[in-house]
Every structure is written in C-alpha cells, then in structure tokens.
C-alpha positions as CSV (number, residue, x, y, z in Angstrom):
1,M,0.2,-0.2,0.4
2,T,1.8,3.7,-0.5
3,Q,1.6,5.6,1.7
4,I,0.7,9.2,1.4
5,V,3.4,11.8,3.0
6,R,1.8,15.0,3.8
7,P,2.8,18.4,2.7
8,A,4.4,20.4,5.0
9,N,3.5,23.5,4.0
10,I,1.7,25.3,1.3
11,S,6.2,25.3,-0.2
12,D,6.2,22.2,-0.2
13,A,2.8,22.2,-1.4
14,F,3.5,23.7,-4.8
15,K,7.3,22.4,-4.6
16,R,6.0,18.7,-5.0
17,I,3.2,19.5,-7.5
18,S,5.8,21.4,-9.8
19,R,7.5,18.8,-10.3
20,I,5.5,16.5,-10.8
21,N,2.0,18.7,-12.9
22,R,3.2,20.8,-16.1
23,K,0.1,20.8,-16.8
24,P,-1.3,25.0,-17.0
25,Y,-3.7,25.6,-13.9
26,L,-4.7,29.2,-13.7
27,V,-5.7,30.5,-17.3
28,T,-7.1,34.3,-17.6
29,D,-5.6,36.2,-20.2
30,K,-2.4,34.2,-19.9
31,T,-2.0,30.2,-18.8
32,I,0.2,29.7,-15.9
33,S,1.6,26.5,-13.8
34,Y,2.1,25.2,-11.0
35,G,6.0,25.4,-12.0
36,H,5.7,28.5,-12.8
37,L,4.4,29.5,-9.8
38,H,6.6,28.2,-8.1
39,N,9.3,29.7,-9.7
40,H,7.8,33.2,-8.8
41,A,7.5,32.2,-5.2
42,R,11.3,31.6,-5.1
43,R,12.3,34.7,-7.2
44,L,9.9,37.0,-4.6
45,T,11.1,35.3,-1.8
46,S,14.5,36.4,-2.4
47,F,13.4,40.2,-3.1
48,F,11.1,40.1,0.1
49,N,14.4,38.6,2.0
50,K,16.3,41.6,0.8
51,K,13.4,44.2,1.9
52,G,13.5,42.8,5.6
53,I,9.6,41.3,4.4
54,K,9.4,38.7,6.5
55,P,5.9,36.4,7.5
56,G,2.8,38.4,8.9
57,D,3.5,41.3,7.5
58,R,0.9,43.2,5.8
59,I,1.6,43.8,0.9
60,V,-1.1,45.0,-1.1
61,I,-2.2,44.9,-3.7
62,A,-4.3,46.8,-6.4
63,S,-4.1,45.6,-10.3
64,N,-6.5,45.4,-13.2
65,D,-4.2,42.5,-14.0
66,D,-6.0,39.0,-12.4
67,A,-3.2,36.8,-14.0
68,S,-0.5,39.3,-11.2
69,V,-3.3,39.4,-8.7
70,I,-3.1,35.8,-8.7
71,L,0.6,35.0,-9.1
72,L,1.1,37.5,-6.3
73,F,-1.1,36.2,-4.1
74,L,-0.6,33.0,-4.4
75,S,3.6,34.0,-4.2
76,L,2.7,35.9,-0.7
77,L,0.8,33.1,0.6
78,V,3.5,30.5,0.1
79,N,5.8,33.3,1.9
80,G,3.7,33.4,5.0
81,I,3.1,36.8,4.7
82,T,-0.9,38.4,4.5
83,A,-1.7,39.5,1.0
84,V,-4.2,42.3,1.3
85,I,-6.1,43.1,-2.5
86,I,-7.6,46.0,-2.7
87,D,-10.1,46.8,-5.6
88,P,-8.6,49.5,-8.3
89,D,-11.1,51.0,-7.7
90,T,-11.8,52.2,-4.2
91,P,-11.8,55.6,-4.4
92,K,-8.3,57.8,-2.4
93,K,-9.7,59.1,0.8
94,R,-11.1,54.6,1.7
95,A,-7.7,53.4,0.4
96,D,-6.2,56.2,2.6
97,S,-8.5,55.0,5.6
98,Y,-7.4,51.4,5.0
99,F,-3.8,52.2,4.5
100,N,-3.5,53.9,8.5
101,V,-4.9,50.4,9.4
102,L,-3.3,48.3,7.8
103,D,0.9,50.1,7.5
104,P,1.2,47.5,4.5
105,K,5.3,47.3,4.4
106,L,5.0,47.2,0.4
107,Y,1.9,47.7,-2.2
108,F,2.3,46.3,-5.6
109,I,0.1,48.5,-7.6
110,D,-0.3,49.2,-11.0
111,K,0.8,53.1,-12.3
112,N,-2.1,54.1,-12.8
113,I,-3.9,53.0,-9.3
114,K,-0.2,55.1,-7.8
115,A,-0.9,58.1,-9.3
116,S,-4.6,58.4,-8.3
117,W,-4.1,56.6,-5.0
118,N,-1.1,59.1,-4.5
119,I,0.6,57.0,-2.0
120,E,3.3,59.3,0.3
121,K,5.5,56.1,1.0
122,V,6.5,55.8,-1.8
123,D,9.7,53.9,-1.5
124,R,7.3,51.0,-0.4
125,V,5.8,50.8,-4.0
126,I,6.3,48.6,-6.3
127,E,4.7,48.8,-9.9
128,I,2.6,45.8,-11.8
129,N,3.5,46.0,-15.4
130,T,0.5,45.9,-16.7
131,V,-1.2,43.7,-19.9
132,T,-4.1,44.5,-20.0
133,N,-6.9,47.2,-20.5
134,K,-9.7,44.9,-19.8
135,P,-12.2,44.8,-16.1
136,S,-10.5,44.0,-13.6
137,L,-11.6,40.5,-11.3
138,F,-13.4,42.4,-9.3
139,K,-15.7,44.1,-12.0
140,K,-16.5,40.8,-13.2
141,L,-17.4,39.5,-9.6
142,L,-19.3,42.1,-8.8
143,K,-20.7,42.7,-12.1
144,R,-21.5,46.4,-11.5
145,Q,-19.5,49.8,-12.3
146,P,-18.1,51.9,-9.9
147,E,-20.0,54.8,-10.9
148,K,-22.9,53.1,-10.0
149,V,-22.3,52.5,-6.7
150,T,-24.6,54.9,-4.6
151,A,-23.7,55.8,-0.7
152,K,-25.6,53.0,0.7
153,D,-23.5,50.6,-1.0
154,S,-20.4,52.3,0.2
155,Y,-18.0,51.5,3.3
156,P,-17.7,53.5,5.5
C-alpha cells in the first residue's frame, strides 16, 4: 500500500506539484503552470528577504491585471505574508483609511493606481507592469461599474 506523505506547508505543496504536474492550471489572459508559480514565488522570496519582509507582514495588491494579482497572492501565501487585495477602483479616501489601519510594508499596484491614490510612502511602492486593459476581477465578480456605487453601497 502506498503511503501518502502530506506536505509540510503550502510552499512544500507547490514545490511537489511543480515537479510532477507541468500542465497549466490558471487561465485568465495568461496560462500559468505550478512550476511557473513555484519559480515566481522563489524569486519573490529572495526579493522579500532583501527588503526585510517577513511572515505576517502585510502587503497591498491592487491591479487590473488578474494574472498578476493571482500570482502575487499565491506567492505571498507561500511565503506566509499577508496579502491584502484592494479593488483598483477604490476611492483615494477609502484606500487611505485602509492604509492607516494596515500599515503595509509594500504595495504592489498599477502605475495609474499609484498616481490616483498618491501614496506617500513611495519607497514602499512596486509598480505592476500591466499587460491588459480588461476589466478587473472585482468588476467581473461584482458585475457593476464603480460609478454606479451609491452611498448605501459604500463603506464606511
């Protein structure tokens, strides 16, 4: 009887899957394999170490590039870092209130979002190179346009 060896953590799970499964698993406007995810996470681990980012730190992700959001989210998860995904259409005032509470160590955001949110801690901002002008995952999931938000739909 074959004994099933459980992975020690999510990083170990992705490493094992990437060795045996070369098929793509993520299809948005890109197709990504577990091996690509594992390599991406490994490169980001090195980057995080250089920046002094450690497990439990918070990093904000805001992008209209769904594949980048998914890759970043899973890479942060593998490294034990808290990913905070914010709708790219969030108004500046609300984003500022999130940032005051979160005090993120880094921001991975699109260039246009960086400009509209005017983040003060620019040394913490990493721009995402967007390759698509498709509506973001948030718009697809919510099935609404940001200009249709009314006072009763907003928080706080």
